[in-house]
Short mmCIF file of the C-alpha atoms (twelve columns), coordinates in Angstrom:
data_MODEL
# 
_entry.id   MODEL 
# 
loop_
_atom_site.group_PDB 
_atom_site.id 
_atom_site.type_symbol 
_atom_site.label_atom_id 
_atom_site.label_alt_id 
_atom_site.label_comp_id 
_atom_site.label_asym_id 
_atom_site.label_seq_id 
_atom_site.Cartn_x 
_atom_site.Cartn_y 
_atom_site.Cartn_z 
_atom_site.pdbx_PDB_model_num 
ATOM 1  C CA . MET A 1  0.000   0.000  0.000   1 
ATOM 2  C CA . ARG A 2  2.817   2.350  0.875   1 
ATOM 3  C CA . TRP A 3  4.561   1.889  -2.483  1 
ATOM 4  C CA . SER A 4  1.396   2.759  -4.471  1 
ATOM 5  C CA . LEU A 5  0.932   6.162  -2.823  1 
ATOM 6  C CA . PRO A 6  3.690   7.880  -4.894  1 
ATOM 7  C CA . PHE A 7  2.158   6.453  -8.089  1 
ATOM 8  C CA . LEU A 8  -1.261  7.763  -7.080  1 
ATOM 9  C CA . ILE A 9  0.136   11.229 -6.392  1 
ATOM 10 C CA . ALA A 10 2.075   11.245 -9.678  1 
ATOM 11 C CA . SER A 11 -0.966  10.168 -11.681 1 
ATOM 12 C CA . LEU A 12 -3.156  12.827 -10.053 1 
ATOM 13 C CA . LEU A 13 -0.559  15.502 -10.824 1 
ATOM 14 C CA . THR A 14 -0.348  14.317 -14.427 1 
ATOM 15 C CA . LEU A 15 -4.131  14.384 -14.726 1 
ATOM 16 C CA . GLY A 16 -4.193  17.914 -13.317 1 
ATOM 17 C CA . LEU A 17 -1.571  19.075 -15.822 1 
ATOM 18 C CA . VAL A 18 -3.465  17.568 -18.739 1 
ATOM 19 C CA . LEU A 19 -6.755  19.139 -17.683 1 
ATOM 20 C CA . ALA A 20 -5.132  22.528 -17.077 1 
ATOM 21 C CA . SER A 21 -3.398  22.524 -20.459 1 
ATOM 22 C CA . SER A 22 -6.550  21.506 -22.319 1 
ATOM 23 C CA . ALA A 23 -8.541  24.243 -20.577 1 
ATOM 24 C CA . ALA A 24 -5.866  26.803 -21.496 1 
ATOM 25 C CA . ALA A 25 -5.830  25.598 -25.103 1 
ATOM 26 C CA . ARG A 26 -9.611  25.828 -25.280 1 
ATOM 27 C CA . HIS A 27 -9.493  29.371 -23.854 1 
ATOM 28 C CA . PHE A 28 -7.115  30.626 -26.549 1 
ATOM 29 C CA . HIS A 29 -8.644  28.666 -29.422 1 
ATOM 30 C CA . ASP A 30 -10.641 30.696 -31.924 1 
ATOM 31 C CA . SER A 31 -14.066 29.115 -31.717 1 
ATOM 32 C CA . SER A 32 -15.681 31.159 -34.470 1 
ATOM 33 C CA . PRO A 33 -17.285 28.897 -37.063 1 
ATOM 34 C CA . ALA A 34 -15.902 28.703 -40.570 1 
ATOM 35 C CA . PRO A 35 -17.829 30.755 -43.134 1 
ATOM 36 C CA . ARG A 36 -20.452 28.671 -44.880 1 
ATOM 37 C CA . SER A 37 -21.488 28.942 -48.451 1 
ATOM 38 C CA . LYS A 38 -25.089 29.838 -49.040 1 
ATOM 39 C CA . ALA A 39 -27.297 26.999 -50.170 1 
ATOM 40 C CA . VAL A 40 -28.916 27.352 -53.543 1 
ATOM 41 C CA . GLN A 41 -32.650 26.831 -53.562 1 
ATOM 42 C CA . VAL A 42 -34.427 25.564 -56.629 1 
ATOM 43 C CA . GLY A 43 -38.107 25.077 -57.220 1 
ATOM 44 C CA . CYS A 44 -40.233 22.694 -59.165 1 
ATOM 45 C CA . GLY A 45 -43.873 23.428 -59.925 1 
ATOM 46 C CA . ARG A 46 -44.766 19.737 -59.873 1 
ATOM 47 C CA . PRO A 47 -42.703 17.968 -57.172 1 
ATOM 48 C CA . THR A 48 -44.103 14.588 -58.187 1 
ATOM 49 C CA . THR A 49 -42.121 14.833 -61.438 1 
ATOM 50 C CA . LEU A 50 -38.750 15.281 -59.697 1 
ATOM 51 C CA . ARG A 51 -36.201 12.637 -60.606 1 
ATOM 52 C CA . LEU A 52 -32.472 12.178 -60.356 1 
ATOM 53 C CA . ARG A 53 -30.499 10.980 -63.371 1 
ATOM 54 C CA . ARG A 54 -27.042 9.641  -62.555 1 
ATOM 55 C CA . PHE A 55 -24.185 9.101  -64.970 1 
ATOM 56 C CA . GLU A 56 -21.240 6.701  -64.935 1 
ATOM 57 C CA . ASP A 57 -18.681 9.455  -64.282 1 
ATOM 58 C CA . GLY A 58 -20.405 10.320 -60.969 1 
ATOM 59 C CA . SER A 59 -22.201 13.422 -62.199 1 
ATOM 60 C CA . ALA A 60 -25.962 13.795 -61.965 1 
ATOM 61 C CA . TRP A 61 -28.911 15.873 -63.106 1 
ATOM 62 C CA . LEU A 62 -31.969 16.747 -61.066 1 
ATOM 63 C CA . LEU A 63 -34.908 16.972 -63.428 1 
ATOM 64 C CA . CYS A 64 -38.306 18.559 -62.977 1 
ATOM 65 C CA . GLY A 65 -40.342 16.922 -65.704 1 
ATOM 66 C CA . ASN A 66 -38.140 17.302 -68.813 1 
ATOM 67 C CA . ARG A 67 -36.287 20.374 -67.535 1 
ATOM 68 C CA . VAL A 68 -32.836 20.120 -65.900 1 
ATOM 69 C CA . ILE A 69 -32.880 22.283 -62.776 1 
ATOM 70 C CA . VAL A 70 -29.584 21.166 -61.156 1 
ATOM 71 C CA . ARG A 71 -26.389 19.725 -62.612 1 
ATOM 72 C CA . VAL A 72 -23.815 18.176 -60.323 1 
ATOM 73 C CA . SER A 73 -20.387 17.439 -61.721 1 
ATOM 74 C CA . VAL A 74 -17.495 15.497 -60.269 1 
ATOM 75 C CA . PRO A 75 -14.037 17.062 -60.601 1 
ATOM 76 C CA . GLY A 76 -11.350 15.042 -62.290 1 
# 
């Protein structure tokens, strides 16, 4: 029992140092969120005609009836 007391004290000191350093890092960290891009909104007069057409290269079209309202391309 006597030999485990120094290990207990050392582990508690280590835990205290870790918690203090993480609190200090959190205090100085810039917590402002990254700027977000604005979402594009599209409309379809007849939502029941919405369909997604996918292509082999990974791109896709969102169609409203026969009209393409969104094109998604894959870089590369």
